[in-house]
C-alpha positions in Angstrom: 43.2 155.7 173.2 46.0 158.3 172.7 46.4 157.4 169.0 42.7 157.5 168.4 42.4 160.8 170.2 45.0 162.4 167.9 43.6 160.8 164.7 39.8 160.9 165.3 39.2 163.0 168.4 37.2 166.3 168.0 40.0 168.3 169.6 42.3 167.6 166.6 39.9 167.1 163.8 36.5 168.8 164.1 37.6 171.9 166.0 40.6 172.5 163.8 38.3 172.2 160.8 35.9 174.8 162.2 38.8 177.1 162.9 39.8 177.0 159.3 36.2 177.4 158.0 35.3 181.0 157.2 31.8 180.2 158.4 32.2 180.9 162.1 28.6 180.1 162.9 29.5 176.4 163.3 32.2 177.3 165.8 29.8 179.5 167.8 27.1 176.8 167.7 29.6 174.2 169.0 31.0 176.3 171.9 28.5 179.1 172.3 31.3 181.6 171.8 33.4 182.9 168.9 37.0 181.6 168.3 38.5 184.9 169.5 36.7 184.5 172.8 37.8 180.9 173.1 41.4 181.9 172.5 41.3 184.8 175.0 39.8 182.4 177.6 42.4 179.8 176.8 45.2 182.3 177.3 44.0 183.1 180.7 43.5 179.5 181.8 46.3 177.5 180.1 48.9 177.8 182.9 46.5 176.6 185.6 44.6 174.1 183.5 47.5 171.9 182.4 48.3 168.4 183.7 51.5 166.4 183.7 51.6 162.7 183.4 54.9 160.8 183.5 53.3 157.6 182.1 51.6 158.9 179.0 50.9 162.0 176.9 48.8 164.4 178.9 45.6 165.9 177.4 46.4 169.5 176.4 44.9 172.5 178.2 43.2 173.5 174.9 41.4 170.2 174.6 40.5 170.2 178.3 38.9 173.6 177.8 37.1 172.5 174.7 35.6 169.5 176.5 34.4 171.7 179.3 32.9 174.3 177.1 31.2 171.7 174.9 29.7 170.2 178.0 28.4 173.6 179.2 27.1 174.5 175.7 25.3 171.2 175.0 24.6 169.4 178.2 25.9 166.2 176.5 26.5 163.1 178.7 30.0 162.1 179.7 29.7 159.0 177.5 28.8 161.2 174.5 31.8 163.5 175.1 34.0 160.4 175.6 33.2 159.2 172.1 33.5 162.7 170.6 36.9 163.5 172.1 38.2 159.9 172.4 38.8 160.4 176.1 37.8 158.0 178.9 34.5 158.7 180.6 36.0 159.1 184.1 38.7 161.3 182.6 36.0 163.5 181.0 34.4 163.9 184.4 37.6 164.9 186.1 38.5 167.3 183.3 35.2 169.2 183.6 35.4 169.4 187.4 39.0 170.6 187.4 38.5 173.1 184.5 35.4 174.6 186.1 37.3 175.2 189.3 40.1 176.9 187.3 37.6 179.1 185.4 36.0 180.2 188.6 39.4 180.9 190.2 40.7 182.9 187.3 37.6 184.8 186.1 36.0 185.6 189.5 38.4 188.4 190.4 38.2 189.7 186.8 34.4 189.5 186.3 32.9 189.6 189.8 35.4 191.6 191.9 33.7 193.1 195.0 32.5 196.6 194.1 34.6 199.6 195.2 33.0 202.6 196.9 33.0 204.3 193.5 31.1 201.4 192.0 28.6 201.3 194.8 27.9 205.0 194.3 27.4 204.5 190.6 25.0 201.6 191.2 23.0 203.8 193.7 22.9 206.6 191.1 21.7 204.2 188.5 18.8 203.0 190.6 17.4 206.5 190.4 15.8 205.4 187.1 13.7 203.0 189.2 12.8 205.7 191.7 14.4 204.2 194.8 17.1 206.4 196.3 20.2 204.9 197.8 19.4 201.4 196.5 22.7 199.6 195.6 21.2 196.4 194.3 18.3 193.9 194.2 18.8 190.5 195.7 17.2 187.2 194.6 18.1 183.6 194.4 17.4 180.4 192.4 17.5 176.7 193.1 19.6 174.9 190.5 18.7 171.3 190.4 21.4 168.7 190.6 21.9 165.0 191.1 22.2 164.3 194.8 25.9 164.0 195.7 27.0 160.6 197.2 26.2 160.3 200.9 24.6 163.7 201.0 21.4 162.5 202.5 18.8 165.3 202.6 21.3 168.1 202.7 20.5 169.2 199.1 16.8 168.4 199.2 14.7 171.5 198.9 11.0 172.3 199.4 10.4 171.8 195.7 11.0 168.1 196.1 14.3 168.0 194.3 18.0 168.2 195.1 19.6 171.6 194.4 22.3 174.1 195.1 21.4 177.7 195.7 22.5 180.6 193.5 22.2 183.9 195.3 23.0 187.2 193.6 22.8 191.0 193.9 22.0 192.8 190.6 22.6 196.4 189.6 20.1 198.6 187.9 21.1 197.4 184.4 20.5 193.7 185.1 24.2 193.0 185.8 25.3 190.6 188.5 27.6 192.4 190.9 27.7 189.9 193.9 27.3 186.2 193.6 27.2 183.4 196.1 26.7 179.9 194.7 26.9 176.4 196.2 24.6 176.6 199.2 22.8 173.4 200.0 19.2 173.3 198.8 17.8 172.7 202.2 19.4 175.8 203.7 17.4 178.8 204.4 19.0 180.6 207.3 22.3 181.0 205.5 20.9 182.8 202.5 21.0 186.3 204.0 24.7 186.0 204.6 25.3 187.5 201.2 23.7 190.7 202.4 25.2 190.6 205.9 28.6 189.8 204.6 28.7 192.7 202.2 27.5 195.5 204.4 27.7 198.7 202.4 30.9 200.6 202.9 29.1 203.9 202.3 28.1 206.7 204.6 24.5 207.7 205.2 25.0 211.3 204.4 22.7 212.8 201.8 23.5 216.2 200.3 20.2 217.0 198.5 17.9 217.5 201.4 16.3 214.1 201.5 15.9 212.1 204.7 19.1 210.4 205.9 18.6 207.1 204.2 21.3 204.5 204.4 22.3 202.6 201.3 20.3 199.4 201.1 19.6 196.3 199.0 16.0 195.4 198.2 14.6 191.9 198.3 11.2 190.2 198.2 9.1 189.1 201.2 11.2 186.0 201.7 14.1 188.0 203.1 14.4 189.4 206.5 14.2 193.1 207.2 17.6 194.4 208.1 19.2 197.8 208.3 20.9 197.3 204.9 18.2 195.0 203.4 14.6 196.2 202.8 11.7 193.9 202.2 8.0 194.9 201.4 5.5 195.4 204.1 3.7 192.1 204.7 0.0 191.5 203.9 -2.2 193.3 201.4 -5.8 193.9 202.6 -4.6 195.5 205.9 -2.2 197.9 204.3 -3.1 201.6 204.0 -2.3 203.7 201.0 1.1 204.8 202.2 2.3 201.2 202.7 0.9 200.2 199.3 2.8 203.0 197.6 6.0 201.9 199.3 5.5 198.3 198.3 4.9 199.5 194.7 8.1 201.6 194.6 10.0 198.8 196.3 8.8 196.3 193.6 10.0 198.6 190.8 13.5 198.3 192.1 13.4 194.7 193.3 12.0 193.2 190.0 15.3 193.9 188.3 16.8 190.9 190.0 13.9 188.7 188.9 14.3 189.9 185.3 18.1 189.3 185.5 17.6 185.7 186.6 15.0 185.3 183.9 17.4 186.4 181.2 20.1 184.1 182.7 17.8 181.2 182.7 16.9 181.7 179.1 20.5 181.4 178.2 21.1 178.2 180.1 20.5 174.9 178.3 19.4 171.7 180.0 19.5 173.2 183.4 16.3 173.5 185.4 16.1 176.8 187.3 13.4 177.5 189.9 12.5 180.7 191.6 14.0 180.6 195.1 11.8 181.2 198.1 12.9 180.9 201.7 11.0 178.8 204.2 8.5 181.2 205.5 9.3 180.1 209.0 12.6 181.9 208.6 11.2 185.3 208.1 12.3 187.4 211.0 9.5 189.1 212.9 12.0 190.4 215.5 13.8 192.8 213.3 15.5 195.8 214.9 13.6 199.0 215.3 16.2 200.9 213.3 15.5 198.7 210.3 11.8 199.3 210.7 12.4 203.1 211.0 14.5 203.0 207.8 11.7 201.4 205.8 9.2 203.8 207.3 11.4 206.8 206.3 11.4 205.5 202.7 7.6 205.1 202.9 7.1 208.7 204.0 9.5 210.0 201.3 7.7 208.0 198.6 4.3 209.4 199.7 5.4 213.0 200.1 8.3 214.9 198.6 9.5 211.8 196.7 6.1 211.0 195.2 5.5 210.7 191.4 2.1 211.4 189.8 2.1 208.0 188.0 2.5 206.0 191.2 -1.1 206.7 192.2 -2.4 204.8 189.1 -1.9 201.5 190.9 -4.8 202.4 193.4 
């Protein structure tokens, strides 16, 4: 296998050929990234993504990364990648698993570092364009379908009738993911709000422009509980008066950013089924604290009085 890999494997033939080819479209189509991006990623991962084997020549970190990126870009089966790279099927599986762990370990603190206070304030300022003061993000989630892990039983079985892991994220005003929690079992519902609870905003409630003393909050849809740092719409429709309807409209303008961000993400993912994530309605907390209710009511009053915009009444 080692000799075939060196002589015929894509890592030493096809990829080298694409690197030398002035037409970089083929390289991009193969990896979904340009050669310069591949090289930068490889330089970050190579020390953590190498393997030593005393009995035989180890597969190089570059080929390990190439196998993983081709798998992510194409969704090819392990058997197909085994033929392409001249690597055993079980080895392909181990390489992909190990490399993905290294990618997450190395890139997470670089790409998804917890926001600083300065960053939170910038996000809150940016949400002004969606007319929701002191909003520091919109939260949403998706079920990503998977093959049920061995001996998992119904742990990953969701209400859609498939097995999945849960991807939760908080998105800023420009559709960028700023907090991510991935790996929750599909059947879980009560653990989904931990992302909000675990990242309580480190900002003070002081406002300097004369508005009511709003705290900094995240906005979510009706599936989420109402918390002091997490706002959800007022429930129901027919029984809502005009002030509640206006609040829900302004809330929706900010919250929909997360839906749109997930939609853009889903459009970039190949061969992965992504469903809109909704909590079990039995989980919705009707016993929320009075302070959380007062916070939402303060926003409602502001949106209908000094914080009102002429165009918002067009929805009526």
